[in-house]
C-alpha positions in Angstrom: -1.9 5.2 -4.1 -4.5 6.3 -2.1 -7.3 4.4 -3.4 -4.7 1.2 -2.3 -4.2 2.7 1.3 -7.8 3.1 2.1 -8.5 -0.2 0.6 -5.8 -1.9 3.0 -7.7 0.0 6.0 -11.2 -0.9 4.9 -9.9 -4.6 5.0 -8.3 -4.8 7.9 -11.2 -3.0 9.7 -13.2 -4.9 8.3 -11.4 -8.4 9.5 -11.5 -7.6 12.5 -15.0 -6.3 13.4 -16.0 -9.4 11.7 -14.1 -11.4 13.8 -17.2 -11.5 16.2 -19.5 -12.5 14.3 -18.1 -15.6 13.1 -17.1 -16.4 16.0 -21.4 -15.9 17.5 -22.3 -17.9 14.6 -20.2 -20.7 14.4 -21.1 -21.2 18.3 -24.4 -20.4 17.7 -26.1 -24.4 18.8 -29.6 -23.1 16.5 -28.5 -22.3 13.7 -28.1 -24.7 10.8 -24.8 -26.1 9.1 -25.2 -23.8 5.8 -24.6 -20.0 7.6 -22.0 -21.3 9.4 -19.8 -22.4 6.4 -21.4 -19.4 3.8 -19.8 -17.0 7.3 -16.9 -19.2 7.6 -15.8 -19.1 3.7 -16.6 -15.5 3.2 -14.4 -14.7 6.3 -11.6 -16.7 4.6 -11.6 -14.7 1.8 -11.9 -12.1 3.3 -8.7 -12.2 5.2 -7.0 -13.5 2.0 -7.9 -10.3 0.5 -6.8 -8.2 3.4 -3.2 -10.2 3.1 -3.0 -9.7 -0.6 -3.8 -6.5 -0.4 -2.1 -5.5 2.7 0.9 -6.8 0.9 0.2 -5.1 -2.1 0.3 -1.7 -0.2 3.5 -2.7 1.8 5.2 -2.7 -1.4 4.0 0.5 -3.2 5.2 2.0 -0.2 8.7 0.5 -0.2 9.1 1.4 -3.7 8.1 5.1 -3.1 10.6 5.2 0.0 13.4 4.0 -2.5 12.7 6.6 -5.0 11.7 3.5 -7.6 9.3 2.8 -10.4 7.5 -0.9 -10.1 9.2 -1.7 -13.0 12.8 0.4 -12.1 12.0 -2.0 -8.8 11.6 -5.7 -11.3 14.9 -4.4 -13.5 17.3 -4.0 -10.5 16.1 -6.9 -8.4 15.4 -9.2 -10.9 19.2 -9.6 -11.2 21.5 -11.5 -9.0 24.1 -9.0 -8.5 23.7 -6.0 -6.0 22.2 -2.7 -7.4 23.0 0.8 -7.2 20.7 3.1 -5.3 18.5 4.7 -7.6 19.4 8.3 -8.6 16.2 9.9 -7.6 15.8 8.2 -4.2 16.8 11.6 -2.8 14.9 11.3 0.4 11.9 9.5 2.3 10.5 12.8 3.0 11.4 14.0 -0.8 10.2 10.7 -2.4 6.6 11.1 -0.8 6.3 14.9 -1.7 7.4 13.8 -5.3 4.2 10.9 -5.1 2.2 12.7 -2.9 2.5 16.7 -2.9 4.2 19.5 -1.1 1.7 19.1 2.1 2.1 16.5 4.5 -1.1 17.6 5.9 -2.8 16.6 2.7 -1.2 13.2 1.7 -3.7 10.8 2.5 -7.0 13.5 1.8 -8.7 12.0 -1.8 -7.9 15.6 -3.7 -5.6 16.2 -6.6 -1.8 16.7 -5.0 -0.1 19.8 -5.4 2.7 18.9 -7.5 6.0 21.0 -8.1 7.1 20.5 -11.7 5.0 18.6 -14.6 5.8 15.2 -13.6 8.3 14.7 -16.4 11.7 15.8 -15.0 12.4 15.1 -10.6 15.4 15.8 -8.6 18.1 13.4 -8.7 20.7 13.2 -5.4 23.6 14.7 -7.9 21.6 17.6 -8.5 19.7 18.1 -4.7 24.0 17.6 -3.3 25.3 20.3 -6.0 22.5 22.9 -4.9 
């Protein structure tokens, strides 16, 4: 997940900082048409990639907040009837700690997270309410 977040931030940074260069190349009367077309084409590809990866990142952050996996999301949202809340959706903070580790200061650093448990059994809402 960290790779998706880093990719999104880098693409957003590149998209916003490249605008000035594209405008300068397009407005330069002494340049030939070919560099202008190449620069506009590269920028269009960059913007499309930025939109796709940003949507991908937002989607995965949303399913983390709801305590779902991608497969659970597709199974539950694929139906027409309304689905029940996931039993693993304890709280937003708890859901993030299950994915990123226990220390919020280390969540977005590229290090191995300090996770509780072995990754096979997770607390459910029912277990949290009873404890």
